[in-house]
C-alpha positions as CSV (number, residue, x, y, z in Angstrom):
1,X,0.0,0.0,0.0
2,X,2.8,2.4,0.9
3,X,4.4,1.7,-2.5
4,X,1.2,2.6,-4.2
5,X,0.8,5.9,-2.4
6,X,4.5,6.7,-2.9
7,X,4.2,5.9,-6.6
8,X,1.1,8.0,-6.9
9,X,2.7,10.9,-5.2
10,X,5.7,10.7,-7.5
11,X,3.5,10.6,-10.6
12,X,1.4,13.6,-9.4
13,X,4.6,15.6,-8.7
14,X,6.0,14.7,-12.2
15,X,2.8,15.7,-13.9
16,X,2.6,18.9,-11.9
17,X,6.1,19.9,-12.9
18,X,5.8,19.3,-16.6
19,X,5.9,22.2,-19.1
20,X,3.0,24.2,-20.3
21,X,2.4,26.2,-23.4
22,X,-0.2,28.8,-24.5
23,X,-0.1,30.2,-28.0
24,X,-2.4,32.3,-30.1
25,X,-1.8,33.0,-33.8
26,X,-3.2,35.1,-36.7
27,X,-2.3,34.5,-40.3
28,X,-3.8,36.6,-43.1
29,X,-6.4,34.6,-45.1
30,X,-4.0,34.2,-48.1
31,X,-1.2,32.9,-45.9
32,X,2.4,34.2,-45.9
33,X,4.4,33.5,-49.1
34,X,7.9,33.6,-47.8
35,X,9.6,33.1,-51.1
36,X,8.7,36.5,-52.4
37,X,9.5,38.6,-49.3
38,X,12.6,40.6,-48.3
39,X,12.4,40.6,-44.5
40,X,14.0,42.5,-41.6
41,X,13.7,41.3,-38.0
42,X,13.8,44.4,-35.8
43,X,15.3,44.0,-32.3
44,X,12.5,42.8,-29.9
45,X,11.5,45.1,-27.1
46,X,12.7,43.7,-23.8
47,X,9.9,44.0,-21.3
48,X,11.6,41.7,-18.8
49,X,14.2,42.2,-16.0
50,X,16.7,40.0,-17.9
51,X,19.3,42.2,-19.6
52,X,19.4,41.8,-23.4
53,X,16.5,39.3,-23.6
54,X,15.0,41.2,-26.6
55,X,18.3,40.9,-28.5
56,X,18.8,37.3,-27.6
57,X,15.4,36.3,-28.7
58,X,15.7,38.4,-31.9
59,X,18.8,36.4,-32.8
60,X,17.1,33.1,-32.1
61,X,14.2,34.3,-34.3
62,X,16.5,35.2,-37.2
63,X,18.1,31.8,-37.0
64,X,14.7,30.0,-37.0
65,X,13.6,32.1,-40.0
66,X,16.8,31.3,-41.9
67,X,16.5,27.6,-41.2
68,X,12.7,27.1,-41.6
69,X,11.5,29.6,-44.2
70,X,12.5,31.0,-47.6
71,X,12.4,34.6,-46.6
72,X,15.3,36.8,-48.0
73,X,16.4,38.0,-44.5
74,X,18.3,41.2,-44.1
75,X,21.4,40.6,-42.0
76,X,21.0,42.2,-38.6
77,X,24.3,44.0,-38.7
78,X,23.4,45.5,-42.0
79,X,20.0,46.6,-40.7
80,X,21.6,48.2,-37.6
81,X,24.2,50.0,-39.6
82,X,21.5,51.5,-42.0
83,X,19.3,52.9,-39.2
84,X,22.1,53.9,-36.7
85,X,21.6,57.4,-35.6
86,X,17.9,57.6,-36.6
87,X,15.4,59.2,-34.2
88,X,13.4,55.9,-33.8
89,X,15.0,53.8,-31.1
90,X,15.0,50.2,-32.4
91,X,14.9,48.9,-28.9
92,X,11.4,50.3,-28.5
93,X,9.5,49.5,-31.7
94,X,6.0,48.5,-30.6
95,X,3.8,50.2,-33.1
96,X,3.0,49.2,-36.7
97,X,3.5,52.8,-38.0
98,X,7.1,53.0,-36.6
99,X,7.9,49.5,-37.9
100,X,6.5,50.4,-41.3
101,X,8.6,53.6,-41.4
102,X,11.8,51.7,-40.5
103,X,11.0,49.0,-43.1
104,X,10.7,51.8,-45.8
105,X,14.2,53.1,-44.7
106,X,15.7,49.7,-44.9
107,X,14.2,49.0,-48.3
108,X,12.5,45.7,-47.3
109,X,8.9,44.8,-48.0
110,X,8.3,42.9,-44.7
111,X,9.2,43.6,-41.1
112,X,8.9,41.4,-38.0
113,X,8.8,43.2,-34.6
114,X,7.5,42.6,-31.1
115,X,8.5,42.1,-27.5
116,X,9.8,39.6,-25.0
117,X,7.4,39.7,-22.0
118,X,9.0,36.9,-20.0
119,X,12.5,35.4,-20.0
120,X,13.5,33.9,-16.7
121,X,13.8,30.8,-14.5
122,X,10.6,30.8,-12.4
123,X,11.4,30.1,-8.7
124,X,9.9,27.1,-7.1
125,X,10.6,23.5,-6.7
126,X,12.1,23.0,-10.1
127,X,13.3,26.5,-11.4
128,X,11.4,26.2,-14.6
129,X,12.6,28.1,-17.6
130,X,9.8,30.4,-18.8
131,X,9.5,32.6,-21.9
132,X,6.8,34.9,-23.3
133,X,7.2,36.2,-26.8
134,X,4.9,38.5,-28.9
135,X,5.6,38.9,-32.6
136,X,3.9,40.7,-35.5
137,X,4.8,40.7,-39.2
138,X,3.6,43.6,-41.4
139,X,3.7,44.4,-45.1
140,X,5.7,47.6,-45.3
141,X,3.9,49.1,-48.4
142,X,0.3,48.6,-47.0
143,X,0.9,48.4,-43.3
144,X,-1.3,45.2,-43.2
145,X,-0.6,42.6,-40.6
146,X,0.4,39.4,-42.4
147,X,1.0,37.3,-39.3
148,X,0.9,37.7,-35.5
149,X,1.7,35.3,-32.7
150,X,1.9,35.4,-28.9
151,X,3.2,32.5,-27.0
152,X,4.1,31.7,-23.4
153,X,5.9,28.5,-22.5
154,X,7.3,26.9,-19.4
155,X,9.8,24.1,-19.6
156,X,11.2,21.6,-17.2
157,X,10.0,18.7,-15.2
158,X,10.2,17.8,-11.6
159,X,13.4,15.7,-11.2
160,X,16.7,15.8,-13.1
161,X,15.8,18.0,-16.1
162,X,18.4,20.1,-17.7
163,X,16.2,22.2,-20.1
164,X,17.7,25.6,-20.5
165,X,16.0,29.0,-21.0
166,X,17.5,29.3,-24.4
167,X,16.2,25.9,-25.5
168,X,12.6,26.8,-24.3
169,X,12.9,30.0,-26.3
170,X,14.1,28.1,-29.4
171,X,11.2,25.6,-29.2
172,X,8.7,28.4,-28.7
173,X,10.0,30.3,-31.7
174,X,10.0,27.2,-33.9
175,X,6.3,26.6,-33.1
176,X,5.5,30.3,-33.7
177,X,7.4,30.4,-37.1
178,X,5.7,27.1,-38.1
179,X,2.3,28.8,-37.6
180,X,3.2,31.2,-40.4
181,X,2.7,28.5,-43.0
182,X,-0.7,27.5,-41.8
183,X,-3.4,29.0,-44.0
184,X,-6.6,29.7,-42.0
185,X,-9.7,27.8,-42.8
186,X,-12.2,29.9,-44.9
């Protein structure tokens, strides 16, 4: 009987410590044709207490877009060099109008921007890595939203897991980028 109770407790603790994800997506009705788009990923706004979380996640996003899509990505160093000294602070691009204006200056037809709202190890029994990412893709010429996604994800499990904050962010971005190719049901 004691083994049964002990086994049940371990199972409950394991289940309670597993990861959780919540994601919401929007894709324009025609989908997003990545082959025909020249894209710039703007630095994401860091809304966390973790220094440079926006830049780290922006770099991970660029890597995911390079590996999983056919977008013609503008290299981030080139993008930063072109807009250096402009009045619009790239670290705080949260509005479509500002992103559209920067996209015009860069000569791209598509811009991805957004924020990192969570990037930390949550304190508790298992120090779970937790990320929250909000992204929006707009067409520079029209200002129309082509795709938007918000995701929150916690990783880890109760005993012996070595999942890192970076790997949870990479998994989250992979799921978000994959949602771009899903054409909504009519």
